[in-house]
C-alpha angles and dihedrals in degrees: 000000000000098000087108131045120279134207121245112219104172141006119192138160118250115236130213102274092043090050092054090049091049091048092053090048091051090048090052093047095045109028093173091072114101124226090257092050091049091051089050094048095044104027125196100225109015120096112281119174135187120212127195113211139168122220122224087265091055096254114154109233131181116211124194117209128202125172088000091298127107106246102172138012128198127210121178091347093306119121121221128183121234124228089257089062094043091054088062096039101031094168095052093105134028105267131218121194128226136173121277096244089060092067092076090056094048093048088053091059103270123139121235112263120208095241086065094055116100112224108213122212090253090056134244123306112267109249137156129228109284095025114144109240141180125228121217133183124245109274097016127077093200107110118239099182143027121215146152121249111244092200139016123265090255091052091049092054092042089054090055091247091293130132132029113332105175136022101221116220104174137006144183107270095028125118095268090055089048089056088068131056091294093234121167126246115273118243108253115178118229115263098253134117121249092243092052090049093051092046094049091045090053091048092053092048090052091048092051092050090054098039111023094174099045124113118278124277112254098220105124096183096079090072113054093177128049090220092060095066104124126221092253092053093052092044094057095039090052089061088057093048093051092202110052130090118291121207113219091213105118097155091100091061125077111277097223119145093241093051092046091053090048091051092052090052090050091049092049090053093056122103119247089253092055091048091052090049089052092048092051091050093048094049091044095056092037091055094047093047099043111016111036124069129189089250089061092065131139088048125179111246089225090055091047091054100036097042112021105030095038090052088055093053113114118246114275094025131094131199113237115170092194090063091054128081090252096062090191127059089219090060090050090053091045089057090051090047091054087057087053094239093127142352125236125196135177099238092175129020111288093355117102125197136189104243102174139021127192100218089178090063109125092234092058092044093049095050115105120201109247118247115270095043124105121248122278093257093052090048091052091053092054095042097106092048091050092052092054095048099049101042113119120190114242121249109248120196124181113230135184132221124211109245127204092257093051096044096096090059093053101038092085090062092050098257126133139195109303096023110147118224138173121234090255092053091049090051093051092047092051093046092050091046092053093047095044091052093042093237098146109116108250095212097044118021091196088075132068123210113238111232126188095277094047088047094053095042103040110023130075117232091255090054100047095086095041108044120066099155135038132193115245093248093049091047092054095042092050090050094051091047092055096047120090110266116237135161136206121218120195118189118196111276094009137098117258117269120211117207133181121255129011117311113262113242123236100271118218119185139165119229132189118234134183119309090026091287119155127220131190116228122198122192138179096032091137092064089065096046093258118141106229091210091053092049091048092050093047093049092046091055094046100047099026092230133127115270127188138179124223137165112282111243113245094006115098116223094001130113135205131217118229122191130176118258133010101305099164093119090058091043092051092051092048098044098039104033105027102030094032094221114165113253092234089069094055120078124194103031089126089070092072113127115260116253113263093030127101117253 
């Protein structure tokens, strides 16, 4: 319901009589709340607001706010608690447990399917169809979602825990949660005794020794922290889910012939999307364990994918984020960040970098490098060579935004201020506008008559009394010049990113230093997915000259590469021939030293 943005229509304070009415409605909807809890949830004197919103589907929703957080929402006269309320009153609703990777799906608007529900040893809570329920993650009692049961507990078990179990209304990380203070769920340990936890943990270990390839044990009490879920736990549970990521690390499981055969059968039964999820997870942990060092940070996410993860991909396979359940590499990294494996920040606008990695994380420690790959040390030695070989230049497309002045010309085609168009789309819109308004000159079809809208949009004030006709080419060029320049950058394996203005070219310049020595300075490498440190190391090896990296003047969060001597010839060969970057995106190649002269 709140997976997409909503529109706020009204925001008013709730007065005394309305508060008492709301408190009685809450008491009727949630009878387990005590008088003190009701007074705390719906206070008498503290600020309490009601907001009228409309979802993206047009549903009218009432949201009640307390302490700047949404505490309740009402749809068709039915009250529902938000996750902020459930974090305070965690036992308000019957709770069903799922696996941590499922949260990303729920926040994206998916319902909770029964294969993703963990069945504890004590059994599932007894609910009827239509019962309001909470959803928690394995190892933490703090709810992360609110939903309505689509069948009773008996029907769930009779169906073999298959099919849709809950229609999810609201989740942690959705737009309603974002309307609050965006706090994270508290850590609430499962309600089990230590002895029971130890006993169930021992039972699961015994089960795994006997049946390495079987589905995962449902006991949640052996993990008191979401972050402590090991690779093996998530591998086996992913088989049960049938739709979440699968790690291809099987080294932690017994290597018996029977179990190996069982694993192959399980792999063969996976969907292509599940196999791609598994491949991304394998390459991700392989790259962190063997390719990336602390000195490499901060590391561009595009470099991490295009150089490190791709080089860890097994022969005959290819990483394709669009074929995975994540669809975007940024979402994949966000999932890993939620598990506190790494930290990603946007150091410059539209360009994300990995700034920190927890190499002590149990998932990284537990990962074993698949057979056929060289050792970590050998991989580190060949890191620079791998980066060079796997770099792919981004696809850059110029785009145009409709400005206020140009809006009258584009309204007829249904576009508004801020609409983003390609040059081809702009051309078609202008052609259709001219034809629909019969502006083609009857005596010479190479000319277009300038009407009032074309006059206001395309002509300067000094031209408005002089120009009555324009050639087609001039008409289109004037239109493109007056639209807001934008550009779209698409890195391999990632979703396109649209940025304002024209993309800055890679800038190469020659500067004079002390003792009449020259240095070559390279800027804006990050905009093209190139790691400045990698470029500096490669150049240093090729020309045997000192190369350094320093902050770029006037450009926040960007760096520049500086190397001794005039190295533009080597740079041109590397950028044009090896990296296959178009010449139009490189500025300063004309400053290369002439052949036969000293640099």
